[in-house]
C-alpha positions as CSV (number, residue, x, y, z in Angstrom):
1,X,-0.1,-0.3,-0.4
2,X,1.5,3.5,-1.1
3,X,1.2,5.9,1.4
4,X,1.1,9.6,0.2
5,X,3.7,12.1,0.6
6,X,1.8,14.4,3.0
7,X,1.1,11.5,5.0
8,X,4.6,10.4,5.4
9,X,6.2,13.9,6.1
10,X,3.5,14.3,8.5
11,X,4.0,11.0,10.4
12,X,8.0,11.5,10.4
13,X,7.3,15.2,12.2
14,X,5.1,13.9,14.6
15,X,7.3,11.2,15.6
16,X,10.6,13.6,15.8
17,X,8.2,15.9,17.7
18,X,5.3,14.1,20.2
19,X,4.7,17.0,22.0
20,X,3.0,19.0,19.1
21,X,1.2,15.7,17.9
22,X,-0.4,16.1,21.7
23,X,-0.8,19.9,21.6
24,X,-2.6,19.5,17.9
25,X,-4.9,17.2,19.2
26,X,-5.5,18.8,22.6
27,X,-6.1,21.8,20.5
28,X,-8.9,20.2,18.1
29,X,-10.7,19.0,21.3
30,X,-10.7,22.1,22.7
31,X,-11.7,24.3,19.8
32,X,-14.9,21.1,19.7
33,X,-15.5,21.5,23.4
34,X,-15.6,25.7,23.0
35,X,-18.4,25.4,20.1
36,X,-20.3,22.6,21.6
37,X,-20.2,24.9,25.2
38,X,-21.3,27.7,23.1
39,X,-24.3,26.1,21.2
40,X,-25.6,24.4,24.2
41,X,-25.5,28.0,25.9
42,X,-27.6,29.6,23.0
43,X,-30.0,27.1,22.9
44,X,-30.2,27.3,26.8
45,X,-30.8,30.5,26.6
46,X,-33.7,30.5,23.9
47,X,-35.3,28.0,26.0
48,X,-35.1,30.1,29.2
49,X,-36.4,33.3,26.8
50,X,-39.2,31.0,25.9
51,X,-40.5,29.6,29.3
52,X,-40.0,33.7,30.5
53,X,-42.4,34.6,28.0
54,X,-45.2,31.6,28.4
55,X,-44.7,32.4,32.4
56,X,-45.7,35.8,31.8
57,X,-48.2,36.1,28.8
58,X,-49.4,32.0,28.5
59,X,-48.9,29.8,25.7
60,X,-50.6,32.6,23.4
61,X,-52.2,31.2,20.1
62,X,-54.0,33.9,19.1
63,X,-54.2,37.4,19.5
64,X,-57.4,39.9,18.6
65,X,-56.3,44.0,18.5
66,X,-58.5,46.8,18.1
67,X,-56.9,49.2,15.1
68,X,-58.8,52.2,17.1
69,X,-60.0,52.6,20.5
70,X,-60.9,49.6,22.6
71,X,-62.6,46.1,21.5
72,X,-66.3,46.3,22.9
73,X,-66.5,44.6,26.4
74,X,-69.9,42.9,24.2
75,X,-67.4,41.1,22.5
76,X,-65.6,39.2,24.9
77,X,-68.3,37.9,26.4
78,X,-69.6,36.3,23.1
79,X,-66.0,35.0,22.6
80,X,-66.2,33.4,26.1
81,X,-69.6,32.3,27.0
82,X,-71.3,31.7,23.4
83,X,-68.2,31.0,21.3
84,X,-66.7,28.6,23.9
85,X,-63.1,29.8,24.1
86,X,-63.0,29.6,28.1
87,X,-59.0,29.6,27.8
88,X,-59.2,33.6,26.5
89,X,-58.0,36.2,28.6
90,X,-58.5,39.6,28.0
91,X,-55.3,42.0,28.2
92,X,-54.7,45.6,28.5
93,X,-51.6,47.1,28.2
94,X,-50.5,50.9,28.4
95,X,-47.4,52.9,28.3
96,X,-46.7,55.2,30.7
97,X,-43.9,57.8,31.3
98,X,-42.7,59.2,34.6
99,X,-39.6,61.6,34.8
100,X,-38.6,60.6,31.3
101,X,-38.8,56.6,31.8
102,X,-41.3,54.5,30.2
103,X,-43.5,51.9,32.0
104,X,-45.8,49.4,30.9
105,X,-48.8,48.9,33.0
106,X,-50.5,46.0,32.1
107,X,-53.9,45.0,33.0
108,X,-55.6,41.2,33.2
109,X,-58.8,40.0,34.2
110,X,-57.9,38.0,37.5
111,X,-60.9,35.3,37.2
112,X,-60.3,34.8,33.6
113,X,-56.7,33.2,34.2
114,X,-56.0,30.0,34.9
115,X,-52.5,28.7,36.5
116,X,-51.6,27.5,33.1
117,X,-51.4,31.1,31.8
118,X,-48.7,31.9,34.9
119,X,-51.3,33.6,36.9
120,X,-49.3,31.9,40.0
121,X,-48.6,35.2,41.9
122,X,-48.9,35.7,45.0
123,X,-51.0,38.3,46.3
124,X,-52.6,39.0,49.8
125,X,-55.9,39.0,50.1
126,X,-56.1,42.4,51.7
127,X,-54.4,43.8,48.3
128,X,-56.2,42.1,46.2
129,X,-59.6,43.0,47.8
130,X,-58.4,46.5,47.5
131,X,-57.4,46.0,44.0
132,X,-61.1,44.7,43.0
133,X,-63.1,47.1,44.7
134,X,-61.4,50.5,44.7
135,X,-61.5,52.5,41.1
136,X,-57.7,53.2,39.6
137,X,-55.7,51.2,41.8
138,X,-52.4,49.1,40.4
139,X,-50.0,47.1,42.1
140,X,-46.7,48.5,41.6
141,X,-43.4,45.7,42.7
142,X,-41.3,46.4,45.6
143,X,-38.3,47.5,43.6
144,X,-40.1,50.3,41.2
145,X,-41.9,51.7,44.1
146,X,-39.1,52.3,45.9
147,X,-37.9,54.1,42.8
148,X,-40.5,55.7,42.6
149,X,-40.8,57.0,46.6
150,X,-44.2,55.7,47.0
151,X,-45.7,53.3,49.6
152,X,-49.2,51.9,50.0
153,X,-51.9,54.4,50.0
154,X,-49.9,56.8,47.7
155,X,-51.2,58.5,44.4
156,X,-49.2,57.5,41.6
157,X,-49.3,60.2,38.6
158,X,-48.0,58.8,35.4
159,X,-48.6,60.2,31.7
160,X,-49.4,57.8,28.4
């Protein structure tokens, strides 16, 4: 069997310099490991992003939005009761500004939210009662409340 000139030259070189052979093999293995690690990190980040979106908004398959104004309440009732789309969830999202910073106010029907749609938010009963009975009431995360300098019961003025 005849071997090529390149194979014989490589064999001669690596038998005279065995450390370079091991370094070459190590660099190939290290490069492969880095490529696999980067690919795994990308897949993990993508999966985590999908999971966080599903946790916040549920596994939404369709979205109905109004071009101008709001969708009438009667349509939601018809969609949920008459047509039988029980997993439908009305959401209202409004962009607000305070001191040059933008915030999103997210409103939804807590009675229509199922546990599969990510409603595992732990709200104390007193806050939930106030939220349901007092007009213009919002729940503000603790970190945001500290940043805005508001406490429970304070009035919060924002621009839409």
